[in-house]
C-alpha positions in Angstrom: 12.6 -23.7 -19.6 14.0 -20.5 -18.3 11.4 -18.3 -16.3 10.8 -15.0 -18.3 12.5 -11.8 -15.9 9.3 -9.7 -15.4 9.6 -6.2 -16.8 11.0 -3.5 -14.0 8.7 -0.7 -15.1 5.1 -1.2 -16.5 3.7 2.1 -15.7 0.0 2.1 -15.1 -0.5 5.4 -12.9 1.9 8.7 -13.2 0.9 11.0 -10.3 1.9 14.1 -11.2 2.2 18.0 -9.9 0.9 20.3 -12.2 4.0 22.5 -12.6 6.0 19.1 -13.8 3.1 18.2 -16.5 3.6 21.9 -17.5 7.6 21.3 -18.3 8.8 19.8 -21.5 10.3 16.8 -19.6 6.9 16.1 -17.9 5.2 15.8 -21.3 7.9 13.6 -22.6 7.7 11.1 -19.9 3.6 11.3 -20.0 3.9 10.5 -23.5 5.9 7.7 -23.3 3.1 5.6 -21.0 0.1 7.3 -23.1 -2.5 4.4 -21.6 -1.1 5.4 -17.9 -4.0 7.4 -15.8 -2.7 10.5 -14.7 -3.7 11.1 -11.3 -2.9 15.1 -9.9 -0.8 15.3 -6.6 -0.1 18.6 -4.7 3.4 17.0 -3.7 5.5 14.5 -4.6 6.2 13.8 -1.4 3.1 13.3 0.1 0.9 10.2 -2.0 -0.7 8.0 0.6 -1.5 5.2 -2.0 2.1 4.7 -3.1 4.1 5.9 0.1 3.7 6.9 3.5 1.2 4.0 4.6 3.0 0.8 6.0 -0.3 -1.1 5.2 0.6 -1.3 1.8 4.0 -3.4 2.9 2.7 -6.4 0.5 2.1 -4.3 -2.3 5.4 -2.2 -2.3 7.1 -4.2 -5.4 3.6 -4.1 -7.3 3.6 -0.1 -6.5 7.4 0.0 -7.7 6.5 -1.6 -11.0 3.2 0.3 -11.8 3.9 3.8 -10.6 5.3 6.7 -11.3 5.6 10.2 -10.0 6.5 13.2 -11.8 7.8 16.1 -9.6 9.6 19.4 -9.7 12.8 19.7 -7.5 12.4 22.7 -5.3 15.7 22.9 -3.6 18.4 23.0 -6.3 21.9 23.0 -4.7 25.1 21.0 -4.8 26.6 20.0 -1.4 30.0 18.9 -0.7 31.2 15.4 -0.1 34.4 14.5 0.1 34.0 10.7 0.1 33.1 8.7 -2.8 32.6 12.5 -4.6 33.8 15.7 -4.1 30.4 17.2 -4.7 26.7 15.7 -4.7 24.6 17.2 -7.5 20.9 17.8 -7.3 18.9 14.7 -8.0 17.1 14.4 -11.1 14.8 11.9 -9.3 14.1 10.1 -6.2 13.2 6.5 -5.5 13.7 3.4 -7.4 11.9 0.6 -9.3 14.4 -2.0 -7.6 13.8 -2.8 -3.8 16.9 -3.7 -2.2 15.8 -4.9 1.4 19.1 -2.6 3.3 18.4 0.6 1.1 18.5 3.9 3.2 16.3 5.9 0.3 13.2 5.1 0.9 12.9 5.6 5.0 11.8 9.3 4.2 8.7 8.3 1.8 7.1 5.5 3.8 9.4 2.6 2.3 7.4 1.4 -0.9 9.2 4.6 -2.7 8.7 4.2 -6.5 10.6 6.5 -8.8 10.0 9.9 -8.5 11.5 11.8 -11.9 12.0 15.6 -11.4 10.9 17.6 -14.5 12.6 20.6 -13.8 16.1 19.0 -15.9 17.0 22.3 -17.5 17.1 24.4 -14.1 19.3 21.4 -12.5 21.6 21.0 -15.7 22.0 25.0 -15.6 23.0 24.8 -12.2 25.2 22.3 -12.3 27.0 23.6 -15.4 27.5 27.0 -13.5 28.9 25.0 -10.2 31.4 23.3 -12.3 32.3 26.6 -13.8 33.2 28.2 -10.6 35.4 25.4 -9.4 38.1 25.8 -11.7 40.8 23.3 -12.8 41.2 20.8 -9.4 44.9 21.2 -8.3 45.0 19.1 -5.3 44.6 15.3 -6.0 42.3 13.5 -3.5 40.6 9.7 -3.1 37.7 11.4 -5.0 40.0 11.8 -8.6 43.3 12.8 -9.2 42.3 15.4 -11.7 38.9 16.3 -11.5 35.8 17.4 -9.6 33.8 14.3 -9.3 29.9 15.2 -8.8 27.7 12.3 -7.7 24.7 12.4 -9.6 22.8 9.4 -7.8 22.2 9.9 -4.5 18.5 9.2 -3.9 18.0 6.8 -7.0 20.0 4.1 -9.3 20.6 6.3 -12.7 20.5 3.4 -14.6 17.1 2.7 -14.1 16.2 6.5 -14.3 17.7 6.4 -17.7 14.7 3.9 -18.7 12.2 6.6 -17.8 13.5 9.8 -19.4 16.7 11.8 -20.6 17.8 13.3 -17.4 20.4 11.0 -16.8 21.9 11.5 -20.3 21.6 15.3 -20.4 23.6 15.3 -16.9 25.9 13.0 -18.6 26.1 15.5 -21.9 26.8 18.0 -20.0 30.0 16.5 -18.1 31.2 14.9 -21.3 31.7 18.7 -22.3 33.4 19.3 -18.6 37.4 18.8 -19.2 37.3 19.8 -15.2 34.7 17.5 -13.8 33.5 14.1 -14.1 29.9 12.7 -13.0 29.7 9.4 -10.9 26.9 7.2 -10.1 26.4 3.7 -8.5 24.5 1.2 -9.9 22.5 -2.4 -9.6 21.3 -2.7 -12.9 22.7 -2.9 -16.4 21.4 -1.0 -18.8 23.3 -1.4 -22.0 21.8 1.3 -24.1 24.0 4.0 -21.8 26.6 2.0 -24.2 25.9 4.7 -27.0 26.2 7.7 -25.0 29.9 8.4 -25.8 30.8 9.8 -22.4 34.7 10.3 -23.2 35.7 9.4 -20.1 33.4 12.2 -18.1 31.2 9.3 -16.4 32.2 7.3 -13.7 29.9 4.2 -13.4 30.6 2.3 -9.9 28.8 -1.2 -10.3 27.8 -2.5 -6.8 28.7 -6.0 -6.1 28.6 -8.6 -3.5 28.7 -12.7 -3.1 25.9 -13.6 -5.6 24.5 -15.9 -2.9 24.0 -13.0 -0.6 22.6 -10.6 -3.2 20.2 -13.1 -4.1 18.8 -12.5 -0.8 18.7 -8.9 -0.1 19.1 -7.2 -3.8 15.2 -7.5 -5.0 14.5 -6.9 -8.7 18.2 -5.5 -9.7 20.6 -7.4 -12.3 22.1 -10.4 -11.0 25.9 -9.9 -9.9 27.1 -11.9 -12.9 25.9 -9.9 -14.9 26.9 -6.7 -13.3 30.5 -7.9 -13.7 30.1 -8.9 -17.3 29.0 -5.7 -17.9 32.3 -4.0 -17.0 34.4 -4.4 -19.7 31.5 -3.1 -22.2 31.2 0.0 -20.2 35.1 0.9 -20.2 35.7 -0.2 -24.2 32.1 2.8 -24.4 33.9 5.5 -23.0 33.4 5.0 -19.4 35.4 5.1 -16.4 34.4 1.6 -14.3 34.7 1.4 -10.3 33.3 -1.1 -8.1 31.4 -0.6 -5.1 32.0 -3.5 -2.5 28.8 -2.5 -0.8 27.2 -3.2 1.2 29.4 -5.6 2.9 27.3 -8.1 5.5 29.0 -10.4 7.6 27.7 -13.9 7.4 29.2 -17.1 8.7 30.5 -17.7 5.1 31.4 -14.1 4.4 34.9 -14.4 4.1 34.8 -17.6 1.8 32.2 -15.7 -0.2 33.8 -12.5 -1.0 37.0 -14.3 -2.1 35.4 -16.4 -4.4 33.4 -13.0 -5.7 37.5 -11.6 -6.2 38.2 -14.4 -7.9 35.3 -14.4 -10.6 35.9 -10.5 -11.2 39.6 -11.0 -11.4 39.2 -13.7 -14.3 36.4 -11.8 -16.0 38.1 -8.4 -16.2 40.0 -7.3 -18.9 43.5 -5.4 -19.2 41.4 -2.2 -19.8 39.1 -2.4 -17.1 41.8 -3.7 -14.5 43.9 -0.6 -15.3 41.5 1.7 -14.3 39.7 -0.2 -11.8 39.0 1.6 -8.4 36.8 0.4 -5.2 34.9 1.8 -2.5 34.2 -1.1 0.8 31.4 0.2 2.5 30.2 -2.1 5.6 26.5 -2.6 6.1 24.4 0.0 8.0 21.0 -0.6 8.9 17.8 0.7 10.8 15.4 -0.5 13.2 12.4 0.9 11.6 13.5 -0.8 8.3 14.4 -4.0 9.8 10.7 -4.0 11.5 8.9 -2.7 7.7 11.4 -5.4 6.1 9.5 -8.1 8.8 6.3 -7.5 6.5 7.6 -8.4 3.3 10.8 -10.0 3.3 11.8 -11.4 6.6 14.4 -13.8 4.8 16.5 -10.4 4.4 16.4 -9.8 8.0 18.5 -13.1 9.1 21.3 -11.6 7.1 21.0 -7.9 7.8 19.7 -7.7 11.6 22.2 -9.5 13.7 22.0 -7.6 17.2 24.9 -9.7 18.6 27.0 -8.2 16.1 25.8 -4.8 15.5 25.6 -1.4 18.2 23.7 1.9 17.7 24.8 4.2 15.6 24.0 8.0 15.3 23.6 8.9 11.7 24.6 12.7 10.2 20.7 13.3 9.9 20.2 12.5 13.3 18.7 9.2 13.1 19.6 6.4 15.2 20.6 3.2 13.0 23.1 0.2 13.8 26.2 -0.8 12.4 28.5 -3.7 13.4 30.5 -3.7 16.8 33.5 -1.1 16.6 36.3 -3.9 17.1 34.6 -5.8 14.9 34.3 -4.2 12.2 37.6 -2.6 12.3 39.0 -5.9 11.9 36.5 -6.9 9.4 37.4 -3.7 7.3 41.3 -4.8 7.3 41.0 -8.5 6.5 38.6 -7.9 3.3 40.8 -4.9 2.4 43.7 -7.0 3.0 42.0 -9.7 0.7 40.8 -7.2 -2.2 44.8 -6.2 -2.1 45.8 -10.0 -2.5 43.2 -11.1 -5.2 43.2 -7.4 -6.9 46.5 -5.9 -6.2 45.6 -3.8 -9.7 42.5 -2.6 -7.7 43.1 0.7 -5.7 40.9 1.2 -2.7 39.6 4.4 -2.5 38.3 4.2 1.1 36.7 1.5 3.4 34.4 1.9 6.1 
């Protein structure tokens, strides 16, 4: 007998800033969960019951399921990127109901990090619309896109999950649908088929994150299975999305190359001609963090057997000043070259936008 999948969200407490409750989006979200307790908070950044207290480590998945935070985004700015996207748009949410063991986002909030939704969506969409207008047409192709300015709208959350909670993501995608010079982009590990009805008109790029299924079973907690993500690609292409793949993070295990070859074969068989004709990929090798490693030992030590391999890793200073670990330079350079060659062999139609 199949075991029913527990719900991703079963909201019983909503921690809310007064300013968020005063806005229409905040009121709409509260109305979606009328039985939830409303807990007033001064700041969405400082809620000891749900983040910032590492003693809660064994309750984190429950916290992600039951808690939701409503806030107002104070800093509404668009930042240049140039790697996956031309720009990083201001987030409409922060945090995630899923619990990938390697995720970098929770480190700023004490790791449990349930979804925080920003209620000032009107301010955010107005800002993005003005930013798009200022750019004009894109005249110089780059790795992000040959024709359109690409805006990542999901840097600190998973937009497919966020769309279960509010209309924030849809309103941003509607903005881009009407913007002939720009595209929205976000990576996801969750298949939300409600998005198939949005009519994005090719102006939203969804990047399904993929890795070998056996590795994902250990590290990608509460996400859609990799096979389900692959099976959704054709449907999203048919619905009018541009669909790319993120081969990310690439985790070096004793069988990693064989596992990736199997995944690439599965992908090749599953994709329709239309999906293949527009496919591109990002390849991103694992970056880990010692503090996250220590925290994971308290709730999911099995993942650390794959993620924390000191014999293969070296310290790396990140752009924000944090000390992380990555695969040793020579090893990583060789692994990147080997995997990209394998992708070119197995998926010759798939353009690799960048690999590192």
